[in-house]
C-alpha positions in Angstrom: 0.0 0.0 0.0 2.9 2.3 0.8 4.4 1.8 -2.6 1.1 2.5 -4.3 0.6 5.7 -2.3 4.1 6.9 -3.1 3.6 6.2 -6.8 0.3 8.1 -6.8 2.1 11.0 -5.1 4.9 11.1 -7.7 2.4 11.0 -10.5 0.3 13.7 -9.0 3.5 15.8 -8.3 4.7 15.8 -11.9 1.9 18.0 -13.4 2.1 20.4 -10.4 5.9 20.8 -11.1 5.0 22.1 -14.6 3.4 25.1 -13.0 5.2 25.6 -9.7 8.9 25.6 -8.6 10.2 22.5 -6.9 10.9 24.2 -3.6 7.3 25.5 -3.4 5.9 22.1 -4.1 8.1 20.5 -1.5 7.3 23.1 1.1 3.6 22.7 0.5 3.8 18.9 0.7 5.8 19.1 4.0 3.2 21.6 5.3 0.4 19.2 4.4 2.3 16.4 6.2 2.7 18.6 9.3 -1.1 19.4 9.3 -1.8 15.6 9.0 0.4 15.1 12.1 -1.3 17.8 14.2 -3.4 15.2 16.2 -0.1 14.0 17.6 1.2 17.5 18.6 0.3 17.1 22.3 2.3 13.9 22.6 5.2 15.6 20.7 5.2 18.6 23.1 5.2 16.3 26.1 8.1 14.2 24.8 10.0 17.2 23.5 10.0 18.7 27.0 11.6 15.6 28.4 14.1 15.1 25.6 17.7 16.1 25.8 19.1 18.9 23.6 21.1 16.3 21.6 17.8 14.4 20.9 16.1 17.6 19.8 19.0 18.5 17.6 18.8 15.1 16.0 15.1 15.6 15.4 15.7 18.9 13.7 18.4 17.4 11.6 16.1 14.5 10.5 13.5 17.0 9.5 15.8 19.2 7.5 18.4 17.0 5.8 17.0 13.6 5.0 13.4 14.9 4.6 13.3 18.5 3.3 16.6 18.4 1.4 15.9 15.0 -0.1 12.4 15.8 -1.2 13.4 19.2 -2.6 16.1 17.5 -4.6 13.6 14.8 -5.8 11.2 17.5 -6.9 13.9 19.4 -8.7 14.9 16.2 -10.6 11.3 15.2 -11.2 10.6 18.6 -12.8 13.3 17.9 -15.4 12.8 14.2 -16.3 10.2 11.5 -16.7 8.6 10.1 -13.5 9.3 6.5 -14.5 13.0 7.1 -15.3 13.5 9.0 -12.1 11.7 6.3 -10.1 14.2 3.7 -11.3 17.0 5.6 -9.7 15.5 4.7 -6.3 17.0 1.3 -6.9 20.4 2.9 -6.2 19.5 3.2 -2.5 20.2 -0.4 -1.4 23.7 -0.7 -2.9 24.6 2.8 -1.7 23.4 1.8 1.8 25.6 -1.4 1.7 28.7 0.6 0.6 28.2 3.4 3.2 27.5 0.8 6.0 30.7 -0.9 5.0 32.8 2.3 4.8 31.3 4.2 7.8 30.1 1.5 10.2 32.5 -1.3 9.3 29.6 -3.6 8.6 30.9 -6.1 6.2 28.1 -7.0 3.7 27.2 -10.6 3.2 27.5 -12.0 -0.3 23.8 -11.9 -0.9 23.9 -8.1 -0.3 26.6 -7.6 -2.8 24.7 -9.7 -5.4 21.5 -7.8 -4.6 23.3 -4.5 -5.0 24.7 -5.6 -8.4 21.2 -6.6 -9.5 19.9 -3.2 -8.4 22.6 -1.3 -10.3 22.0 -3.5 -13.4 18.3 -2.8 -13.2 18.9 1.0 -13.0 21.3 0.9 -15.9 18.8 -1.1 -17.9 15.9 1.3 -17.1 18.0 4.4 -17.8 19.1 3.2 -21.3 17.9 5.4 -24.2 
């Protein structure tokens, strides 16, 4: 269901990006997500009051970097290419995660992860062919 909802969102975003700049589309989408989360605001306030400054800083980081920056970059790219072709690039996430986990966390990937990463890269290359 999550994949279907995401695909519908991407397909709905594409025509909007023809009329509005990517940053405005991302800001509006993030605002809509924040409004949808408003019922949980009292719990957030209570837990934020008990959280350490380091945890609050991590929360702000997660909202700005992996969320806002990533979705703004996605909208910028989506405005300039086909939705299907751009969607295929999401298959780069698993092999990049394996490589970064190996390099930054010293997590040696199992053989199946390396094979899966190679399959993902091969699929992206195939989908991106002219």
